[in-house]
C-alpha positions as a printed NumPy array, in Angstrom:
array([[-12.606, -14.189,   9.917],
       [-12.585, -11.059,  10.874],
       [-16.224,  -9.476,   9.162],
       [-15.563,  -6.914,   6.667],
       [-18.079,  -3.886,   7.061],
       [-19.139,  -0.784,   4.231],
       [-17.782,   2.347,   4.052],
       [-21.134,   3.647,   5.522],
       [-20.696,   2.027,   8.553],
       [-17.148,   3.382,   8.617],
       [-18.581,   7.458,   7.514],
       [-20.718,   6.752,  10.548],
       [-18.368,   6.287,  12.771],
       [-16.178,   9.071,  12.402],
       [-18.917,  10.861,  12.031],
       [-19.937,  10.016,  15.945],
       [-16.446,   9.957,  16.836],
       [-16.392,  13.785,  15.576],
       [-20.137,  14.566,  17.632],
       [-18.455,  12.912,  21.349],
       [-18.796,   9.761,  21.654],
       [-16.554,   6.724,  23.149],
       [-14.657,   4.636,  20.531],
       [-17.04 ,   2.593,  22.485],
       [-20.687,   3.82 ,  22.777],
       [-19.526,   3.437,  19.179],
       [-18.845,  -0.039,  19.453],
       [-21.816,  -1.006,  21.092],
       [-24.516,   1.172,  19.168],
       [-23.425,  -0.279,  15.691],
       [-22.579,  -3.742,  16.478],
       [-19.31 ,  -3.042,  16.116],
       [-17.148,  -6.454,  16.805],
       [-13.843,  -4.761,  19.231],
       [-13.285,  -0.899,  19.878],
       [ -9.763,  -0.574,  18.423],
       [-11.178,  -1.079,  14.45 ],
       [-13.107,   2.257,  15.244],
       [ -9.655,   3.47 ,  16.244],
       [ -8.401,   2.647,  12.55 ],
       [-11.334,   4.255,  11.08 ],
       [-11.013,   7.003,  12.521],
       [ -6.775,   7.035,  12.348],
       [ -7.273,   6.243,   8.844],
       [-10.257,   8.686,   7.722],
       [ -8.016,  11.497,   8.836],
       [ -5.009,  10.913,   7.028],
       [ -7.236,   9.537,   3.691],
       [ -9.857,  11.932,   3.794],
       [-13.503,   9.108,   2.125],
       [-10.782,   7.691,   0.444],
       [-10.076,   5.843,   2.975],
       [-12.297,   3.159,   3.03 ],
       [-12.559,   2.675,  -1.368],
       [-12.548,  -0.351,  -1.72 ],
       [ -8.612,  -1.468,  -3.135],
       [ -8.764,  -2.817,  -6.549],
       [ -6.566,  -6.188,  -6.258],
       [ -4.152,  -6.379,  -9.052],
       [ -0.68 ,  -9.115,  -8.599],
       [  0.861,  -7.821,  -5.872],
       [  4.892,  -8.647,  -6.064],
       [  5.943, -10.628,  -8.384],
       [ 10.287, -10.107, -10.144],
       [ 11.112,  -6.874, -11.079],
       [ 12.436,  -6.631, -14.809],
       [ 16.468,  -6.567, -14.777],
       [ 16.29 ,  -3.41 , -16.042],
       [ 14.625,  -2.206, -12.826],
       [ 16.891,  -3.809, -10.76 ],
       [ 19.939,  -2.81 , -12.423],
       [ 18.698,   1.215, -12.33 ],
       [ 18.369,   0.642,  -9.052],
       [ 21.823,  -0.985,  -7.979],
       [ 23.96 ,   1.624, -10.528],
       [ 21.603,   4.39 ,  -8.928],
       [ 22.786,   3.278,  -5.218],
       [ 25.571,   3.361,  -6.558],
       [ 26.059,   6.939,  -7.01 ],
       [ 24.154,   7.647,  -3.959],
       [ 27.244,   6.003,  -2.195],
       [ 30.053,   7.417,  -3.578],
       [ 28.176,  10.521,  -3.319],
       [ 27.813,  10.141,   0.182],
       [ 31.541,   8.789,   0.54 ],
       [ 32.876,  11.824,  -1.39 ],
       [ 31.023,  13.857,   1.132],
       [ 32.593,  12.459,   3.833],
       [ 36.013,  11.404,   3.411],
       [ 38.526,  14.794,   3.783],
       [ 40.066,  15.77 ,   0.303],
       [ 43.708,  14.439,   1.488],
       [ 45.232,  14.25 ,  -2.245],
       [ 42.517,  16.887,  -4.49 ]])
């Protein structure tokens, strides 16, 4: 199983990269096994800032949606398809 790095280590890696260090130099300096990790951290930081490294809550994923939600999504999809079809067919018998 992979090693988990603290938020502080990730932020330090991002800071070092911002200071002009290469990913290889960062991995050696911080004792990180894989250079790809630092690349992912820098990318995540650019997209979300420091929030990218906050621990995510472990709420249940998946499961079945309620019938009402499924029905609403189905109706919405059908309405969208109808609208697209109406717009794509030339007015023949209007």
